[in-house]
N, C-alpha and C positions, 0 to 999 in steps of 0.2 A: 736479815732474819736468820741466815745460816750461822753467821758468826755469833749472834746473841744466843742461840740454841746451844751451839757447841760449847760456849764458855760456861754455860750452866750444866754441862755434862749430859745434854739431851741428844735426841736423834731427830733429824729432819725427815719427814715422810712426804714424798711428793707424788701425788696422783698425776699421771701424765699420759697423754696420747702417745702411742708407741712410735709413730712414724713422724718425724719432723721436730715435734715439740721436745721429746726426750733427747735427741741429738743436740738441739739447741741449748738445753739446760746443761748437758755434760760439757759442751764447748765453753760456755761462760763460766762454769765452776772451775774447770781446768785452767782457763785463763786467769781467773782471780787468784788461783794458788800460785801459779807461775809468777804473777806480779806482786805477790805477797800480801794481797788483800784478805785472803783466807789462809788459815793454817793448812798444812798438808793432811787432810782427812780422807777417809775411805769413802768412795762413792760407789754405790751398788746400783746397777741396772738389772732389776728382776722382772723381765717380761720377755718371753720367747720371741714375740714379733719385733720388739724393740732391738733385741740382740741381733736378729737376722737382718733388720733394716740397717743397723749400724754398720754391719760388714759390707753392705752395698754402698754406703756413704764412703767408707774407707777405700773402697776399690776405684773411687772416681775423684781423685784430688783435682783433676783438670776442671772439675765443675765448681770448686771453691771460688769465692770472691777474693779480692785482693788482700783483705784484712786476714781471712782464714788462710790464704797461701803463705802470707808472711809468718803467721803463727805456726804453721805446718813446718816451715824451714827451721824454725827454732826448736820445736819439740819433736818433730818427726811423726807426730800423731796428734791431731787436734781433738780426737774424741776420747780423751781420758789418759792416754799415756800411762804413767805408772800409778795414777791415783784412782783409777776406775776399774772395778771388777764387774764383768758381765756374767750374771748367773745363768747357768745352763740347765741345772736339774731341779726337780721338786725338792730333793734332799738338801741341796745348797740353799734353796730358798728358805726352808724350814730352819736351817742352821742359823739364819740371820736372827731369828727370835731369841736364840740363846747367847748371842753376842752382845754384851752389855755396853761395849764401847760406843762413844759418840760417832755418828756417821751420817751420811745422807743415803737414803734409799728412794730410788726412782722406780715406780711401777705402774702398770696399767690395770684397769681402765682409768681415764682421766677424770670421770665423774664418780668413781667408787662404786659402780653398779655392777662390775663383774671383775674376774680375775684376781691375781695374787695380791693386788693392793688392798683388797678387803681383809686379808689376813694381817697385813702390816698395820693397817689402821686399828684392827681389833687389839693387836698386841701392843700398841703404843699410845692409844687415845686417853688412857687413864692416868698417864704419868705427866705431871705438871712441867717436868723438864723438857718434854718433847714439843715438836711443832708439827702440824699438819699444814703443808704449804700447797696452796692451789695456784698454779700459774696460768690461770685463764678462766673462761666462762664456765659456769655451771648451770646446767638446764633445770628448769623448774621440775620439782617432784624427784630429783636425784639425790642420793645420800650427800654428795658433795655440796649441793645447794642448801640442804638443811644444816649442814655444819657451818657454812659461811653465814647463814641466817641466824646463827646463834643458838642451835640445839643444845640443850644441856645434858640430853641422854639420847643414845641411839641404839638400834637393835641391829646386830650382826649375827648370823648363823643362829638365830632364834634365842639369842641372849642379850640382855641389856647391858650397856656400858656407859658410865659416866664420862662426860666430855671434860677432861681436865687439861689436856694438851692445849697449847696455844694454837689458834686457828688464824691463818694468814692467807689472803688473797691478793695476787699480783695481776695487773691488767696489761702490762707492757709486752706480753709475749704473744698476743693474739695475732694470727695471720689473716683475720677478716678485715674487710674495709669497714670503717666507722661510718656514722651517719653523714658527716661532711663529705667523706670520700664517695659514698653512694650517691648523694645529691649532686656532686660534681659530675659523676658518670652519667646520670640520668638526665641532667639538665639539657644537653643538646638533643636528647631523644624525646623530650616531653611531648612535643606536638604530634609525634607519630606514635606514641605509645597509647594504646587504649586501656590495658589492664596491667597491673603490677602485682606480683606475688612476693611477699617477704616471708621466708620460711625459717628464719634463724634470728634469734635476738629477743631482747626484752620487749613485751607488748607496749609498754608506755614509750619506749624509744622507736618502735616501728610505726607508731601511730602519729605520723606527721602530716 
C-alpha cells in the first residue's frame, strides 16, 4: 500500500494508537527501507504522546526480542534511524500540510476521533493520489469506521470533504486475541464460569 501510494506521488496518512502501534509501524517501515522493499521516504510521527512513548522504547533495548536486537545492531536505532522525524510542536505539525512531497504521516488518534490526525485527514482526503491507511480495528460510530465502510463524504471541523483518497484497512497489527484464541483460553474454565462479558469487538463475532 505504501509503495503504491508513493509511486503515484501521494502521501500515506496512518491514524494510529500512540503507544505500541505507532512504534510497531515505524519499526516495520524502517525495516522495509533497510531491506530495499521500500524507497527511502520520510516518515513523520505527529503525536506528542507517541513521541514521548518512543523515547521510552529507545531507552530500553534490553526489552527487545531477538529480531529487534539484531536489527538494532545493524541500524543503531530500530525506531526510525535516519528515515523518521518526530514532530514536537504545533508549528511543525502545520508545516507538514505545506510540504507536497510523498511521505508517510503517522498520527493519533487511531480512530480519527481526536488529535492531530483529524487535520491530516482533512488536508489529504480529497486527493486521489493519497491513502488513508487504518492498521487495525475501528469502533462503530467513529470517523475511522465510516471511512472504511465506504463513506463518500465526511464532516471535519464543520466542513464537508469528498472522500477521494484510497482507503485501506489492515488487520494484522491487532494486539487483541481473536475468537479462536479467546475460546481456547475460556475452554478449561467453562464449567466454573457463570457469566462472561465481552466488551470489545464486532457484535456478530462476539455472539457465539
